[in-house]
N, C-alpha and C positions, 0 to 999 in steps of 0.2 A: 575588764576581760568579758569576753562574750559568754553568755549562758550557753551550756551544752546540754543535750540529751544523750545519754550514753546508754546504749544497749549492752548489758554485761554478758548476755549469753554467748555472742562470738567472741568477745574478748577472752573469757574463761576457756572456751573450748579450744581455741587455736593457740594459746601462748604456750610457752615451754614450761615444764615442770620446775617449780621453785621451791623454796622452804616451807611456804604455806601449804602446798599440795602434799609434800612429803610428811609434814606434821600431821595432817588430817588422816593420811593413810597410816602413819603409825598408830594413831588412837583406834582407828579401825581394826587394826591388826590386834591390838591388846584387847579390845572388847571382844572379838571373836576367838582369841586365845583362851579368855576365861569361859567364854560360852562353851568352847570345846571341852575345857575342864569339867564342867557342870554336867554337860550332855553325856559325856562318856563315863562319869563316875559311876552311874547306876549300871552301865555296860559292863565295866572291868570288875565291878563289885558283885555282879550278879551270882557268879558260882559261889562266892563265899556267903552271900546273903541266902541262897537256897539251902545252904548247909546249916547256916545258923538258925533258920526258922524251920527246919526240917520239912521243906516245902516241896511240892511238885513243880515241874518245869511249867506246866500250864498256868500255875499261879503268877509265875514270874512274867509270863506273857501279858497278863491283864495289868501288872505294874507298868510295863512297857507301854501298853496301849493307853492307859490313862495319862502317863506322862506326855505322850504324843498328842492326846486330847487337849492338854494344857498348851502345848506348842502351837496347835491349831488355833486356839482362842487367842493366844498372843500374837500371832502372825496377823491376824485380821484387826484385833484391838489396837495394837502398837502402830500398824500400818496407818490406822485412822488418826491416832495420836500425832503421829509423825507429820501428817498432812496438815492437821489443825493447828498444832502448838508448836511444832518444829522438831527437826531431827535430833537436836541435842537433848531436849526433855525426854524424847523417846527412848534415847539410848541411856541417859542416866537413870530413869526410873525402870528400864528394862534389865540393866544390870543389877540394881537392888531387888527387883522382882525375881530373879533367879538365885541371888546370894543369900538372902534372908532364908527362904525355904530350904536351901542347902545346908544351912547351919542346923536348923531344927530336925532335919532328916537324921542326923546322927542320934537323936534320942527316940526315934521310933522303936516301940516295943512290939510291933507285929507287922505283917505285910499290909495290912488295911492301913495302918497310920502311915507307912512308908508310902503307899500308894496316893494318899491325900497330899503329902509334902511333894512328891514327884509331879502331881498335876499342877501344884502351885508354882513350883520351879519352872515347869514347862512354860507357863505363861510368859516369864522373862526370857527363857532360852528362845521361844519363837519370836519375841517381841523385838529383840534387838537386831534380828536379820534384815527385815525390810527397811529400817532406819539406816543401818550400815551401808546396805546396797544403795539406797537413795542418796546418802551423804556422799558417798565415793563417787557415784555416777555424776553427781552434780559439781564435784570439785575436780575430777580428773580432766585433762584434755580429751576431746573426742577420740582421738586415735589410740588413747591408752585406757579407755573406760573399762573394758573387759580385764586388761591386765591389773589395774588398780584393784578391782573387786576380788579378783582371784589371788592376788598378793595377800590381801587382807585374809582371805580363807585359808591360806597357808597358816595363818595363826590358829585358826580352828583346828586344823590337823595337828599342829603342834601342842595344842591343848590336849587333843586325844592322845597323842604319844606320851605327853607328860604325865597324864593321870594314870596311865597304864603302867608307867615306871613306878608310880608312887604305889599303885596296887600291887606290883610284883614284889617291891621291896619292903613294904610297911604293913600290908594286910595281915602276912603271917604272924607279926609281932603285936599289932594294935587292933586287928579286926577291921572289918568293912567300913565302920564309921569314918576312918581316917581320911578316905577319898573325898568325902563331903566336907570334912573340916577345912582341908586344903582349898577345895574350890570355893566354898562360902567365904572364907576369910580373905582371899585374894580378890574376890569380886567386891567385897565391902570396901576395901581400900581402893579399888579402881573407880568405884562410883564417885568417891570423894574427889579424886583427881579430875575425873570428867566433868564434875559440876564446876570446877574452877578454870580448867585448861581448855576443854574441847571447844573448837570454833563451831559456830552455827553454819548451816549451808547458805551460801551467799544467794543462790537463786531462790531459796525459800524465803529469806529476808526481803529480797527484791519484790516477791509477790506479797508478803504479808505485812512488811513495815518499811516501805520504800523510803520513808523520811527518818528512819531511824539512825542516830549517830553510830550505832553498832555496825550497821550495814556499811556506811562510809569507812569506817576503820578497817573492817575485814576486807573490803573491796580495795583499799590502798595496801593492805598486806598481800593480798593474793595477786594483784597486779599494779605493782607500783609505778609502772610507766604511764598510767592514767593521769597521774598528777591533777587529782580531783580539786576542783575550785569550790569555794564556798556556796556558789549558786548553781553549781551543776546539778542536773536532775537525773537520776538513775531511773531507767525504763526497762522493760522487757517487751520483746517483740514476738507475738504469737497469735494465733487465730483467736478471734474474739470469743468463740464458743468454748475455749479451754480456760476459763477463769475460775472454776471451782469443781470439786469433785462430784460426780454422780455415776451411778452404775452404767448409765448409757454411755458415758465416754470411754468405759473400758472396751466397748464394742463399736466404737466410732471409726469411720473410714477403714484403713486397713487392719485396725485392731478387731474388726468383726471375725477376722481369720486368725490373727496373731493371738489374741487372748484364749480362745478355745485350744489352739495348738499348744500354747504355754500350759494351760491348766491340765491338759491330757499329759504333756510330758512331765510335768512336776508329780502328778498323780502316779504314773507308771514308775518313774525314777525313784520315788520314795518307797515304792513297794519293794524295789531292790535294795538301795542303799540304807535306808533306815532300818529295814528289817535285818539286813546282814550286819550292820554296825551293832544292833541291839543283841543279836544272838552269836555274833562271831567267837567271842570267848568261850561260851557254852559248846559251839559247834566243833572248835578245835579241840576241847577236851574230849568230846564225843568221838572225834577222828583219831585220838590216841595221844594227844599231847599232855604232858602233866600240867597242872595249874599254873605253876610259875611260868613255864615255857609258852603256855597259852597266851597269858598277860603280855609277856614279852613280845610275842609275835604280833599281837595287837598294836603294840607300841611301834614296832618296825614297820607294820604296814601303815601306820599313820605318817612315818617319816617318808616312806614311799609316796604316800599321798601328796605330801608337800612338793616333791619333785615333779610328779605328774601334773599337779594343779598349775604350777609355774609354766611347764611346758605347753599345756593346753591352752593357757591363757594367752599367751603369744600367738599360738596358732589360731585361736579364735579371732583375735584382733586383726591378724593378717588374712584368714581364709573364710572367716564367717562361722555362724553356728554349726555348720555341716562337720566341723572339726569334732564336735561333741559326740557325733556318730561313731568315730573311731574308738573313742575310749569306752563306750558304751558295748560296743561289740566285744572288745577285749574283756571287759567285765563278764559279760555273759559266758565266755569260753572258759575263763579262769574259775569262775564260781561253781560251773557245773563239774569241771575237772576235779575240783577239790573233793568231791564225793566218790572218786574212783577207789574202789577197794585195794588194799595193799601197798598203799604209798608209805614211803618211809617218813619218819618224823621230819626229817630235814626237807624233803619234798612238799610235805604238807605245809610247813612253814613258809617256804618260797612261794608256793602257789597262793597261799592265803595273803601274803604281802602284795602280790601283783593284783589279786582280786580287789583287795581293799582299796589300793592305790588308784586303780582304773575305775572302780565304782564312785570312789570319792571325786576324781576329776570329772566324771560325768555329772554328778550332783553339782559341783561347784561351777561347771561350764553353764548350767541352766541359771544359777545364781548371777553368773557373769553377764549374761545376755539380757535378762529380763528387764532390768531398769531401762535399757535403751529403748524399748518398745513403748515407753509412756513419757508423757512431758511431765515437767516439775510439779505442776498443780494436783496430779493424780498419781505420782509415780510412788509414794508410800502405800496408798491404797492398791495400786496396780500390783506392786510387788507382794503386799501382804495377801491379797486374794490368790495370787498365783502359787506363792509358797504355802498358803493355807490348804490349798488342793492336795499339795503333797503331804501335809500332816494328816489329812483325812485317811490317806492311804497309809501313813505310818501308824495310825491307831489300828488298822485292820491287820496289816501285814505280821507284825510281831505276835499279835494274838493268836491269828491262824497257825503260824509256825510253832507256837507253844502247845496248841492242841495236836498238831502232827506229830511232834516229839512225843508227847503223852501217849499217843496212840501207837507208838513204836514204828511209824512210817520210816522206811529206809533213808538213810542220810542223803544218798544222792538224789532221791525223789524230792525230799525237802529243798534241796539246793537248786534243783530245776525250778521248782516253784519260786524261789528267790530271784533266780537269775532272768527268767524269761521276759519280765516287764521292761527290761533295758533294750530289748530289741524294738519295742514300740518308742522308746525314747530316741533310739537311733533314727527311726523314720520321722519322728517329729522334728528333730534337729535339722534333717535335710529339708523337709518343708519350710521350716523357719528361715532357713538359709535362701531358699528361693524367693519367699515373700520379702525378705529384707533388700534383695537385689532389684525388686520391681519398683518403677518410679513412683508408684502409688503409696509405697511405704514412706516415702520421703514427705514430710510436712511441708506444704508451701507456705512460706511466710512471706513471699513477694507482695501480697495483696493485704497483708495483715497491717494494722496501724499500731504504732507504740501504745502500750497500755500502762497507765499508771497503777501499779498494782494495788496500792491501798484501798482505792475506790472499789475495784472489782472484788477485791478479797472480802471486803466488809459485806457486799452484797451476797456472797456465797453463804455466808453463815448468820 
């Protein structure tokens, strides 16, 4: 039999969805589900924590801020881990990194201790995102990349909704630690399952270990029609300069425009979404809802987010990044309206659900598109740095809102501060859409030679 050189990229990008792709998507969904449990445990537990420690709201803002500082560190650190060691190690250790601190958070005897554990948990919470996005972007057919990522982020919203239900039903009886017990325990179990069952990214292995038997097994599972022979050689086809990560590559070619736009969009969007999600339960109580109703509204808002994420995922795959501008505009209008005096509890709940759903859809729209702007060899870092910019904003936003609330600033003005950055996001989404449609945004592989990745990858480190 004649020896073949097989470029896996086009094969994986153009084939139909099969069991392998669905399995990888399911694991991405589970990772982000538990990520959502842990992320929102502090948000839905915040009112009870403030009461338990007799603390001012501004103190809770610092807890949120340090948690987001951890998420920033995790986004950058685990993005690098994913590009160097693989998406699978990045996800297994990322889940462990947020699950173990969640367990220890239960025993915090002061806000200072709680802040330390939230910072450590944040490293894992932020760390799984770039690796999940990279893994799914590299597994999904090209036409469904955004949809795959956003379906997985439905798991994140389901985690938000689930932990809010836990808070509403069990905090009155067992206290605020129960939400961290649930999130941490499920995370520990998931990390074990991932260690044994999660498949590695095939494009990553094609770059890092092209002679690995694992690569051949995974390629056979993902694309059985290849019928790989014992002497067949797996190669990748890409520009020779894109063989290892460097910061310069984040700004190479069309990315000199795309990367700054993505960083601006993630920064602005996180000022809205992360701040809103951190403070929503407290805001709803300030607007007049009882604690249990505030937690339930947070949960229903997360359910609404699942619907919005799925809808906008398909819209982005079909119409491009500009679809994110629509959800961003809806988020601005509803968040501001939430501060209108005299709203009935039913109207407050309904507006809050739409605001949370549209803000979440905008957030996940950026997560859906970011991986497509970077090639495999720098995708984890590219996503990590972009989402990291959002985490910087997430450190600032909740802290500022905490001080605004402590200063008795009217609720409507606080909500205007939270909502306004999404207008910047809408503009950035339109600009990214224009950029994506330009010929310069398409990498020209025509003149590239097949690259045996093992040699190139070894040189890069």
